[in-house]
Residue frames as qw, qx, qy, qz and C-alpha x, y, z in Angstrom:
[[0.216, 0.868, -0.007, -0.447, -101.78, -32.67, 50.11],
 [0.821, 0.399, 0.223, 0.341, -100.49, -33.13, 46.54],
 [0.475, -0.351, 0.147, 0.794, -97.37, -31.27, 45.49],
 [0.029, 0.147, -0.390, -0.908, -98.75, -29.90, 42.21],
 [0.470, 0.551, 0.588, -0.360, -102.32, -29.13, 41.18],
 [0.168, -0.033, 0.620, 0.766, -102.68, -29.18, 37.40],
 [0.374, 0.548, 0.429, -0.613, -105.68, -27.14, 36.22],
 [0.173, 0.057, 0.750, 0.636, -107.13, -27.96, 32.79],
 [0.447, 0.396, 0.226, -0.770, -110.08, -25.84, 31.59],
 [0.273, 0.130, 0.900, 0.313, -112.25, -27.89, 29.23],
 [0.444, 0.591, 0.289, -0.608, -114.58, -26.51, 26.57],
 [0.743, 0.624, 0.059, -0.235, -115.39, -27.97, 23.14],
 [0.104, 0.690, -0.705, -0.127, -112.10, -29.85, 22.78],
 [0.924, -0.054, 0.280, -0.253, -113.48, -33.38, 22.39],
 [0.859, 0.471, -0.173, 0.105, -110.93, -34.31, 19.71],
 [0.375, 0.637, -0.476, 0.476, -107.95, -33.19, 21.80],
 [0.557, -0.660, 0.242, -0.443, -108.85, -33.81, 25.42],
 [0.981, -0.187, 0.022, 0.042, -107.69, -37.41, 25.75],
 [0.725, 0.398, -0.194, 0.528, -104.22, -36.59, 24.41],
 [0.050, -0.723, 0.259, -0.639, -103.93, -33.65, 26.78],
 [0.730, -0.545, 0.220, -0.349, -104.99, -35.54, 29.90],
 [0.981, 0.036, -0.068, 0.181, -102.87, -38.56, 28.95],
 [0.527, 0.549, -0.278, 0.586, -99.81, -36.30, 28.77],
 [0.291, -0.649, 0.345, -0.612, -100.50, -35.03, 32.31],
 [0.920, -0.299, 0.116, -0.226, -101.39, -38.43, 33.78],
 [0.937, 0.200, -0.084, 0.275, -98.20, -39.81, 32.23],
 [0.063, 0.888, -0.341, 0.301, -95.87, -37.28, 33.84],
 [0.665, 0.158, -0.620, 0.385, -92.72, -38.73, 35.42],
 [0.060, -0.167, 0.530, -0.829, -93.55, -36.51, 38.42],
 [0.321, -0.325, -0.864, -0.211, -96.43, -38.43, 39.98],
 [0.171, -0.436, -0.646, 0.603, -97.51, -36.40, 43.02],
 [0.084, -0.126, -0.329, -0.932, -100.27, -34.56, 41.19],
 [0.321, 0.528, 0.647, -0.447, -103.84, -33.44, 41.59],
 [0.117, 0.083, 0.610, 0.780, -105.40, -33.07, 38.14],
 [0.266, 0.521, 0.508, -0.633, -108.44, -30.78, 38.00],
 [0.150, 0.281, 0.697, 0.642, -110.54, -31.02, 34.86],
 [0.170, 0.428, 0.359, -0.812, -112.77, -27.94, 34.86],
 [0.219, 0.444, 0.774, 0.395, -115.70, -28.64, 32.54],
 [0.043, 0.266, 0.099, -0.958, -116.81, -25.14, 31.56],
 [0.580, 0.461, 0.386, -0.550, -120.30, -26.22, 30.48],
 [0.013, 0.329, -0.742, -0.584, -118.94, -27.92, 27.37],
 [0.722, 0.242, 0.139, -0.633, -121.87, -28.93, 25.07],
 [0.647, 0.391, -0.611, -0.235, -120.05, -31.86, 23.42],
 [0.907, -0.164, -0.387, -0.004, -118.73, -35.15, 24.77],
 [0.292, 0.542, -0.528, 0.586, -116.11, -33.53, 26.99],
 [0.549, -0.490, 0.360, -0.574, -118.01, -33.91, 30.30],
 [0.986, -0.065, 0.027, -0.150, -118.26, -37.67, 29.79],
 [0.734, 0.435, -0.366, 0.371, -114.58, -37.88, 28.81],
 [0.071, -0.622, 0.473, -0.620, -113.66, -36.00, 31.98],
 [0.779, -0.350, 0.284, -0.436, -115.66, -38.41, 34.13],
 [0.967, 0.184, -0.169, 0.050, -114.04, -41.38, 32.36],
 [0.459, 0.538, -0.480, 0.519, -110.59, -40.04, 33.26],
 [0.382, -0.539, 0.433, -0.614, -111.66, -39.56, 36.89],
 [0.945, -0.145, 0.115, -0.270, -112.81, -43.18, 37.02],
 [0.874, 0.355, -0.248, 0.222, -109.49, -44.31, 35.53],
 [0.522, 0.264, -0.403, 0.703, -107.06, -42.32, 37.73],
 [0.429, -0.704, -0.518, 0.227, -107.73, -41.32, 41.36],
 [0.369, -0.300, -0.039, 0.879, -105.63, -38.17, 40.93],
 [0.020, -0.269, -0.465, -0.843, -108.17, -36.76, 38.49],
 [0.079, 0.516, 0.648, -0.555, -111.02, -34.65, 39.84],
 [0.128, 0.453, 0.574, 0.670, -113.78, -33.17, 37.67],
 [0.030, 0.458, 0.391, -0.798, -115.39, -29.80, 38.35],
 [0.186, 0.540, 0.679, 0.461, -118.53, -29.05, 36.33],
 [0.038, -0.511, -0.261, 0.818, -119.63, -25.43, 36.02],
 [0.458, 0.798, 0.373, -0.118, -121.82, -23.26, 33.83],
 [0.650, 0.398, 0.178, 0.622, -120.01, -21.80, 30.86],
 [0.225, -0.930, -0.108, 0.271, -118.12, -18.67, 31.86],
 [0.463, 0.836, -0.269, 0.122, -115.05, -18.66, 29.65],
 [0.760, 0.257, -0.455, 0.388, -111.40, -19.57, 30.09],
 [0.059, 0.478, -0.465, 0.743, -110.62, -17.14, 32.91],
 [0.683, -0.365, 0.173, -0.609, -113.61, -18.21, 34.98],
 [0.965, -0.001, -0.257, -0.047, -112.71, -21.89, 34.48],
 [0.556, 0.347, -0.507, 0.559, -109.13, -21.28, 35.59],
 [0.230, -0.472, 0.376, -0.764, -110.37, -19.38, 38.62],
 [0.882, -0.249, -0.045, -0.397, -112.63, -22.30, 39.55],
 [0.881, 0.141, -0.379, 0.245, -109.61, -24.55, 39.41],
 [0.244, 0.458, -0.466, 0.717, -107.53, -22.19, 41.53],
 [0.539, -0.444, 0.212, -0.684, -110.27, -22.06, 44.17],
 [0.956, -0.148, -0.051, -0.247, -110.48, -25.85, 44.33],
 [0.675, 0.450, -0.518, 0.270, -106.75, -26.64, 44.17],
 [0.756, -0.653, 0.041, -0.039, -105.06, -28.17, 47.21],
 [0.862, 0.178, -0.091, 0.466, -101.50, -28.51, 45.90],
 [0.478, -0.617, 0.003, 0.625, -98.44, -26.54, 47.04],
 [0.117, -0.334, 0.449, 0.821, -97.89, -25.49, 43.44],
 [0.612, 0.585, 0.373, -0.379, -100.17, -24.75, 40.48],
 [0.195, -0.201, 0.672, 0.685, -99.75, -25.48, 36.78],
 [0.597, 0.519, 0.236, -0.564, -102.16, -24.74, 33.94],
 [0.266, -0.064, 0.815, 0.510, -102.55, -26.76, 30.75],
 [0.538, 0.311, -0.084, -0.779, -104.93, -25.84, 27.95],
 [0.762, 0.047, 0.599, -0.240, -107.02, -28.84, 26.97],
 [0.806, 0.589, 0.034, -0.052, -105.91, -28.86, 23.32],
 [0.247, 0.769, -0.570, 0.150, -102.19, -28.87, 24.20],
 [0.947, -0.175, -0.251, 0.095, -99.85, -31.47, 25.72],
 [0.353, -0.833, 0.427, -0.013, -96.88, -31.67, 28.09],
 [0.531, 0.458, -0.705, 0.104, -93.59, -33.43, 27.50],
 [0.806, -0.336, -0.488, -0.004, -93.44, -36.38, 29.95],
 [0.631, -0.161, -0.379, 0.657, -90.68, -34.76, 32.03],
 [0.058, 0.674, 0.124, 0.726, -92.09, -31.21, 32.10],
 [0.541, -0.760, -0.072, -0.352, -93.37, -31.06, 35.67],
 [0.871, -0.328, -0.089, 0.355, -90.45, -32.98, 37.15],
 [0.559, 0.260, 0.005, 0.787, -87.94, -30.58, 35.63],
 [0.137, -0.718, -0.105, -0.674, -89.97, -27.56, 36.67],
 [0.726, -0.668, -0.113, -0.120, -90.26, -28.83, 40.23],
 [0.827, -0.156, -0.067, 0.535, -86.53, -29.60, 40.46],
 [0.328, 0.470, 0.031, 0.819, -85.74, -26.08, 39.23],
 [0.412, -0.760, -0.128, -0.487, -88.07, -24.68, 41.87],
 [0.839, -0.516, -0.093, 0.147, -86.37, -26.65, 44.61],
 [0.735, 0.121, -0.027, 0.667, -82.88, -25.79, 43.39],
 [0.224, 0.361, 0.021, 0.905, -83.46, -22.02, 43.28],
 [0.056, -0.477, -0.658, 0.580, -86.33, -21.68, 45.79],
 [0.003, -0.125, -0.413, -0.902, -88.21, -20.01, 42.96],
 [0.394, 0.325, 0.441, -0.738, -91.61, -18.39, 43.27],
 [0.728, 0.565, 0.089, -0.378, -92.21, -19.07, 39.60],
 [0.477, -0.240, 0.723, 0.438, -90.68, -21.49, 37.10],
 [0.600, 0.626, -0.069, -0.493, -91.03, -20.89, 33.36],
 [0.597, -0.137, 0.717, 0.331, -90.28, -23.75, 30.99],
 [0.085, 0.339, -0.502, -0.791, -89.91, -23.43, 27.26],
 [0.686, 0.412, 0.441, -0.407, -92.47, -24.28, 24.62],
 [0.196, -0.132, 0.765, 0.598, -92.66, -25.70, 21.13],
 [0.602, 0.349, 0.000, -0.718, -95.30, -24.96, 18.50],
 [0.267, -0.036, 0.943, 0.195, -96.67, -28.19, 17.04],
 [0.436, -0.023, -0.473, -0.765, -99.31, -29.05, 14.45],
 [0.770, -0.202, 0.124, -0.592, -102.41, -31.09, 15.19],
 [0.928, 0.119, -0.354, 0.004, -100.45, -34.27, 14.55],
 [0.730, -0.651, 0.091, 0.187, -97.93, -33.29, 17.21],
 [0.762, 0.271, 0.096, 0.580, -95.16, -32.47, 14.73],
 [0.351, -0.612, -0.076, 0.704, -92.86, -29.58, 15.68],
 [0.418, 0.865, 0.236, 0.148, -93.24, -26.43, 13.60],
 [0.673, 0.195, -0.074, 0.710, -90.10, -24.51, 12.56],
 [0.090, 0.262, -0.109, 0.955, -91.37, -21.09, 13.61],
 [0.032, -0.915, 0.323, -0.241, -91.50, -19.30, 15.91],
 [0.744, 0.209, -0.533, 0.346, -88.11, -20.53, 17.12],
 [0.547, -0.792, 0.072, -0.262, -87.73, -20.69, 20.90],
 [0.918, 0.009, -0.233, 0.322, -84.39, -22.50, 20.93],
 [0.358, 0.569, -0.270, 0.689, -82.49, -19.39, 22.05],
 [0.539, -0.723, 0.061, -0.428, -83.86, -19.36, 25.59],
 [0.408, 0.354, -0.750, 0.381, -81.16, -20.31, 28.14],
 [0.630, -0.540, -0.533, 0.165, -81.49, -21.66, 31.65],
 [0.223, 0.362, -0.257, 0.868, -81.27, -18.60, 33.91],
 [0.311, -0.608, -0.643, 0.347, -82.57, -17.15, 37.14],
 [0.101, 0.454, 0.166, 0.869, -84.17, -13.69, 36.99],
 [0.026, 0.402, 0.582, -0.706, -86.06, -11.23, 39.14],
 [0.361, 0.744, 0.512, -0.231, -89.09, -9.23, 38.00],
 [0.144, 0.849, -0.204, -0.465, -87.05, -6.52, 36.30],
 [0.232, -0.362, 0.808, 0.403, -84.97, -9.12, 34.52],
 [0.410, 0.404, 0.815, 0.062, -88.08, -10.75, 33.08],
 [0.301, 0.868, 0.256, -0.301, -89.35, -7.40, 31.81],
 [0.045, -0.710, 0.503, 0.491, -86.00, -6.64, 30.17],
 [0.294, -0.050, 0.899, 0.321, -86.11, -9.97, 28.36],
 [0.374, 0.608, 0.684, -0.149, -89.78, -9.52, 27.44],
 [0.255, 0.889, 0.088, -0.369, -89.37, -6.09, 25.84],
 [0.121, -0.586, 0.643, 0.478, -86.33, -7.25, 23.85],
 [0.298, 0.093, 0.922, 0.230, -88.40, -9.87, 22.01],
 [0.455, 0.107, -0.264, -0.844, -91.27, -9.98, 19.52],
 [0.755, -0.054, -0.504, -0.417, -92.87, -13.34, 18.63],
 [0.598, 0.003, -0.744, 0.298, -91.09, -15.13, 21.45],
 [0.210, -0.366, 0.359, -0.832, -92.61, -12.87, 24.11],
 [0.793, -0.261, -0.311, -0.454, -95.26, -15.55, 24.62],
 [0.641, 0.074, -0.672, 0.364, -92.66, -17.47, 26.66],
 [0.144, 0.053, -0.532, 0.833, -93.01, -14.97, 29.50],
 [0.383, -0.132, -0.014, -0.914, -96.70, -14.07, 29.13],
 [0.675, -0.167, -0.540, -0.475, -98.87, -17.14, 28.88],
 [0.672, -0.488, 0.309, -0.464, -100.32, -19.00, 31.86],
 [0.978, -0.013, 0.027, -0.207, -99.54, -22.53, 30.78],
 [0.778, 0.365, -0.397, 0.323, -95.77, -23.04, 30.58],
 [0.027, -0.603, 0.452, -0.657, -95.23, -22.28, 34.24],
 [0.614, -0.363, -0.669, 0.208, -95.12, -23.74, 37.73],
 [0.152, -0.675, 0.073, -0.719, -96.40, -21.31, 40.37],
 [0.117, -0.058, -0.771, 0.623, -96.20, -21.24, 44.10],
 [0.153, -0.613, -0.755, -0.174, -99.84, -21.49, 45.06],
 [0.259, -0.662, -0.384, 0.590, -99.56, -18.51, 47.41],
 [0.154, -0.070, 0.321, 0.932, -99.00, -16.22, 44.39],
 [0.253, -0.374, -0.618, -0.644, -102.72, -16.62, 43.70],
 [0.167, -0.359, -0.727, 0.561, -103.84, -15.90, 47.25],
 [0.178, 0.655, 0.324, -0.659, -105.45, -12.64, 46.05],
 [0.144, 0.406, -0.524, -0.735, -104.99, -12.93, 42.29],
 [0.620, 0.349, 0.697, -0.086, -107.49, -14.26, 39.78],
 [0.265, 0.117, 0.603, 0.744, -107.87, -14.08, 36.00],
 [0.283, 0.282, 0.095, -0.912, -110.18, -11.37, 34.64],
 [0.477, 0.370, 0.795, -0.055, -113.43, -13.06, 33.52],
 [0.475, 0.785, 0.381, -0.116, -114.62, -12.32, 30.01],
 [0.036, 0.870, -0.338, -0.357, -111.28, -10.92, 28.82],
 [0.871, 0.422, -0.109, 0.225, -109.12, -11.98, 25.92],
 [0.465, 0.535, -0.411, 0.573, -105.40, -11.92, 26.68],
 [0.672, -0.704, -0.117, -0.197, -106.23, -12.67, 30.30],
 [0.842, -0.130, -0.139, 0.505, -102.59, -13.63, 30.81],
 [0.361, 0.420, -0.026, 0.832, -101.45, -10.10, 29.97],
 [0.388, -0.739, -0.119, -0.538, -103.93, -8.51, 32.35],
 [0.831, -0.551, -0.079, 0.009, -102.55, -10.62, 35.21],
 [0.812, 0.260, -0.218, 0.475, -98.84, -10.61, 34.38],
 [0.147, 0.647, -0.310, 0.681, -97.66, -7.37, 36.09],
 [0.616, -0.569, 0.233, -0.493, -99.32, -8.22, 39.40],
 [0.993, -0.084, -0.070, 0.043, -98.08, -11.79, 39.21],
 [0.700, 0.382, -0.266, 0.542, -94.45, -10.85, 38.55],
 [0.105, -0.713, 0.264, -0.641, -94.51, -8.18, 41.25],
 [0.802, -0.487, 0.174, -0.299, -95.08, -10.97, 43.80],
 [0.966, 0.106, -0.074, 0.224, -92.01, -12.93, 42.65],
 [0.325, -0.839, 0.385, 0.205, -88.51, -12.52, 44.05],
 [0.268, -0.405, 0.809, 0.330, -86.97, -15.43, 42.15],
 [0.789, 0.458, 0.075, -0.402, -88.02, -16.66, 38.71],
 [0.485, -0.307, 0.756, 0.313, -86.31, -19.74, 37.28],
 [0.636, 0.596, -0.124, -0.475, -86.37, -19.85, 33.47],
 [0.680, -0.152, 0.694, 0.182, -85.66, -23.05, 31.55],
 [0.247, 0.463, -0.558, -0.643, -84.63, -23.58, 27.96],
 [0.167, 0.051, 0.984, 0.046, -86.16, -27.06, 28.05],
 [0.415, -0.028, -0.344, -0.842, -89.27, -27.18, 25.77],
 [0.114, 0.077, 0.936, -0.323, -91.72, -28.93, 28.05],
 [0.441, 0.502, 0.472, -0.576, -94.95, -27.53, 26.62],
 [0.249, 0.150, 0.755, 0.588, -96.40, -28.46, 23.22],
 [0.269, 0.483, 0.224, -0.802, -98.56, -25.61, 21.97],
 [0.422, 0.322, 0.801, 0.277, -100.92, -27.09, 19.37],
 [0.155, 0.297, -0.201, -0.920, -101.82, -24.80, 16.46],
 [0.185, 0.379, 0.897, 0.133, -105.38, -25.54, 15.43],
 [0.154, -0.341, -0.361, -0.854, -108.18, -23.73, 13.71],
 [0.531, -0.590, -0.486, -0.366, -110.96, -22.50, 15.98],
 [0.572, -0.335, -0.482, 0.573, -108.87, -21.93, 19.07],
 [0.147, -0.911, -0.276, 0.270, -109.30, -18.64, 20.97],
 [0.316, -0.677, 0.288, 0.599, -105.88, -17.36, 19.95],
 [0.389, 0.089, 0.693, 0.600, -106.43, -18.17, 16.26],
 [0.186, 0.772, 0.608, 0.001, -109.27, -15.67, 15.87],
 [0.305, 0.858, 0.155, 0.383, -107.48, -12.77, 14.17],
 [0.409, 0.421, -0.314, 0.746, -105.05, -10.04, 15.12],
 [0.381, -0.473, -0.587, 0.536, -104.94, -8.92, 18.74],
 [0.075, -0.106, 0.020, 0.991, -105.23, -5.33, 17.45],
 [0.312, -0.336, -0.599, -0.657, -108.85, -6.08, 16.51],
 [0.555, -0.556, -0.618, 0.020, -109.93, -6.39, 20.14],
 [0.192, -0.849, 0.083, -0.486, -110.37, -3.66, 22.74],
 [0.866, -0.485, -0.034, 0.117, -108.89, -6.01, 25.34],
 [0.750, 0.196, -0.055, 0.629, -105.45, -5.30, 23.89],
 [0.098, 0.644, -0.062, 0.756, -105.66, -1.54, 24.42],
 [0.639, -0.688, -0.062, -0.339, -107.16, -2.13, 27.86],
 [0.887, -0.343, -0.057, 0.303, -104.29, -4.27, 29.10],
 [0.557, 0.380, -0.046, 0.737, -101.75, -1.87, 27.59],
 [0.196, -0.743, 0.016, -0.640, -103.33, 0.95, 29.62],
 [0.810, -0.582, -0.025, -0.074, -103.13, -1.16, 32.78],
 [0.840, 0.004, -0.039, 0.541, -99.47, -1.88, 32.04],
 [0.251, 0.645, -0.019, 0.722, -98.87, 1.83, 31.49],
 [0.501, -0.759, 0.034, -0.414, -100.23, 2.60, 34.95],
 [0.924, -0.337, -0.032, 0.176, -98.14, -0.19, 36.46],
 [0.723, 0.184, -0.026, 0.666, -94.85, 1.02, 34.99],
 [0.016, 0.741, 0.000, 0.671, -95.62, 4.67, 35.70],
 [0.662, -0.704, 0.032, -0.255, -96.15, 3.82, 39.36],
 [0.910, -0.189, 0.025, 0.369, -92.85, 1.91, 39.33],
 [0.210, -0.821, 0.206, 0.488, -91.11, 5.06, 38.07],
 [0.474, -0.038, 0.672, 0.568, -90.39, 3.66, 34.60],
 [0.344, 0.672, 0.175, -0.632, -91.86, 6.56, 32.62],
 [0.163, 0.463, -0.649, -0.582, -90.13, 5.65, 29.35],
 [0.007, -0.088, -0.984, -0.153, -91.62, 2.17, 29.23],
 [0.210, 0.541, 0.668, -0.466, -95.01, 3.46, 30.43],
 [0.297, 0.635, -0.091, -0.708, -95.15, 6.07, 27.66],
 [0.129, 0.266, -0.827, -0.478, -94.24, 3.49, 25.03],
 [0.067, 0.307, 0.946, -0.073, -97.11, 1.26, 26.13],
 [0.216, 0.638, 0.413, -0.613, -99.46, 4.24, 26.24],
 [0.243, 0.539, -0.384, -0.709, -98.55, 5.32, 22.72],
 [0.055, 0.023, -0.953, -0.296, -99.13, 1.78, 21.48],
 [0.137, 0.503, 0.796, -0.308, -102.61, 1.82, 23.04],
 [0.219, 0.664, 0.084, -0.710, -103.33, 5.25, 21.49],
 [0.162, 0.360, -0.686, -0.611, -102.21, 4.07, 18.05],
 [0.013, 0.184, 0.979, 0.084, -104.35, 0.95, 18.36],
 [0.167, 0.618, 0.614, -0.462, -107.44, 2.92, 19.43],
 [0.175, 0.579, -0.219, -0.766, -106.83, 5.27, 16.50],
 [0.151, 0.085, -0.863, -0.475, -107.47, 2.29, 14.21],
 [0.494, 0.072, 0.460, -0.734, -111.16, 2.56, 15.10],
 [0.720, 0.267, -0.342, -0.542, -112.31, 0.63, 12.05],
 [0.324, 0.255, -0.907, 0.085, -110.70, -2.51, 13.47],
 [0.134, 0.016, 0.804, -0.580, -113.12, -2.80, 16.37],
 [0.232, -0.481, -0.783, -0.319, -116.63, -4.16, 16.56],
 [0.024, 0.092, 0.385, -0.918, -118.50, -1.14, 17.96],
 [0.297, -0.296, -0.668, -0.614, -121.95, -2.35, 16.96],
 [0.498, -0.599, -0.627, 0.021, -123.34, -2.43, 20.51],
 [0.224, -0.902, 0.039, -0.368, -123.71, 0.30, 23.16],
 [0.809, -0.552, 0.136, 0.148, -121.53, -1.75, 25.49],
 [0.784, 0.122, 0.184, 0.580, -118.66, -1.90, 23.02],
 [0.228, 0.759, 0.096, 0.602, -118.93, 1.79, 22.22],
 [0.498, -0.845, 0.058, -0.186, -118.83, 2.56, 25.95],
 [0.864, -0.300, 0.167, 0.368, -115.71, 0.40, 26.34],
 [0.602, 0.450, 0.160, 0.640, -114.05, 2.27, 23.46],
 [0.066, -0.866, -0.022, -0.495, -114.83, 5.66, 25.01],
 [0.718, -0.689, 0.095, 0.020, -113.55, 4.47, 28.40],
 [0.836, -0.041, 0.169, 0.521, -110.28, 3.31, 26.83],
 [0.368, 0.663, 0.110, 0.642, -109.88, 6.67, 25.07],
 [0.364, -0.869, 0.056, -0.330, -110.37, 8.48, 28.39],
 [0.876, -0.412, 0.103, 0.230, -107.85, 6.07, 29.89],
 [0.684, 0.362, 0.060, 0.630, -105.25, 7.39, 27.44],
 [0.029, -0.806, 0.042, -0.590, -105.77, 10.93, 28.76],
 [0.717, -0.677, 0.092, -0.137, -105.54, 9.62, 32.31],
 [0.913, -0.028, 0.037, 0.406, -102.32, 7.81, 31.39],
 [0.455, 0.524, -0.043, 0.718, -100.63, 11.00, 30.20],
 [0.352, -0.806, 0.050, -0.474, -101.92, 12.87, 33.25],
 [0.878, -0.465, 0.054, 0.101, -100.32, 10.22, 35.49],
 [0.778, 0.186, 0.032, 0.599, -97.05, 10.50, 33.56],
 [0.117, 0.758, -0.017, 0.641, -97.19, 14.28, 33.87],
 [0.609, -0.747, 0.072, -0.255, -97.54, 13.95, 37.65],
 [0.911, -0.303, 0.122, 0.250, -94.70, 11.46, 37.96],
 [0.702, 0.217, 0.149, 0.661, -92.27, 13.24, 35.61],
 [0.153, -0.722, -0.160, 0.655, -93.30, 16.90, 35.97],
 [0.281, -0.010, 0.551, 0.786, -93.10, 17.33, 32.19],
 [0.339, 0.455, 0.195, -0.800, -95.45, 20.02, 30.85],
 [0.331, 0.250, -0.667, -0.619, -95.56, 18.37, 27.43],
 [0.156, -0.178, -0.972, 0.011, -97.36, 15.42, 28.99],
 [0.174, 0.486, 0.538, -0.667, -99.98, 17.70, 30.50],
 [0.339, 0.419, -0.300, -0.787, -100.54, 19.09, 27.00],
 [0.298, 0.069, -0.884, -0.353, -101.01, 15.61, 25.60],
 [0.013, -0.328, -0.872, 0.363, -103.40, 14.71, 28.42],
 [0.257, 0.496, 0.248, -0.791, -105.45, 17.86, 27.72],
 [0.372, 0.334, -0.529, -0.685, -105.63, 17.17, 23.99],
 [0.215, -0.064, -0.968, -0.114, -106.66, 13.58, 24.57],
 [0.117, 0.412, 0.708, -0.562, -109.47, 14.75, 26.83],
 [0.364, 0.470, -0.085, -0.800, -110.74, 16.79, 23.87],
 [0.887, 0.323, 0.200, -0.262, -110.92, 13.57, 21.89],
 [0.745, -0.152, 0.516, 0.394, -108.71, 11.16, 20.02],
 [0.560, 0.670, 0.328, 0.361, -109.29, 12.93, 16.63],
 [0.060, -0.989, 0.105, -0.086, -107.99, 16.18, 18.14],
 [0.601, -0.609, 0.473, 0.212, -104.91, 14.43, 19.43],
 [0.763, 0.217, 0.490, 0.361, -104.31, 12.75, 16.07],
 [0.361, 0.881, 0.141, 0.270, -104.38, 16.15, 14.34],
 [0.335, -0.890, 0.307, 0.043, -101.84, 17.40, 16.89],
 [0.737, -0.274, 0.534, 0.311, -99.56, 14.47, 16.05],
 [0.651, 0.548, 0.395, 0.346, -99.95, 15.12, 12.30],
 [0.105, 0.987, -0.013, 0.124, -99.01, 18.78, 12.78],
 [0.475, -0.749, 0.438, 0.147, -95.71, 17.73, 14.34],
 [0.835, 0.088, 0.458, 0.294, -94.67, 15.51, 11.43]]
């Protein structure tokens, strides 16, 4: 059984794949299983994957029909045999010592999750000056500590959210999987993931090189343009409300409401998208109803009632209070 299974989803990254896999194969920590999950890539990636498998016995290729990033990661999770899991996006690279340092931190602190720092780089691998992640210290946190750090940040929040700068105990994913077909799949999973962690080791060491390139999933416009953002905010609202953190839950809920109020941002050209939008709007009413139940505040029942009458009605209510 390998110590670490490294899962690399592969789709239309022919120009970047060799550099990515080379950075994983070349890790100073050698006890690896490297799973290249070909997500039905239509370019030369499948052949490149097979070439790497022929070159290094630690590399295993999994071919599947195209299903998106989450589905590819889930395929890798299902096939992994390592004690720990790590994810690398196929257009990024690891510093040679990344997995060794993460594993040593896990052993030192008996951590359920290790987070190592990241660096934004251009397509030539040159470090970009912003965002600046140099302020992250080495520290050991619990779930609440991670959330406190997360909500105190803006651009640097990615350190805590993304799937790929982390070393996970495999058992964390016993019942967890990424939501297929969703953008921001990391955010959908994060609350449930952190809730399973007692000890989280955080490193200031920048072991992950996050390549900024045109055409990547995360380069396709503002997150506020996608219903997925409001949907994960509503899930987070429910999570924090059930934890008894009504203040944080209401802040997330109001962010979702504000985002949904920017209706012109969304592509609502299909019945499916319009149905998703209506469901999210109803979710806002449900969110305030949940907060009303947990806090006993009548004002929240009023907001829930107004939201059930429709988002335009609620917006007029907010305008009347200004």
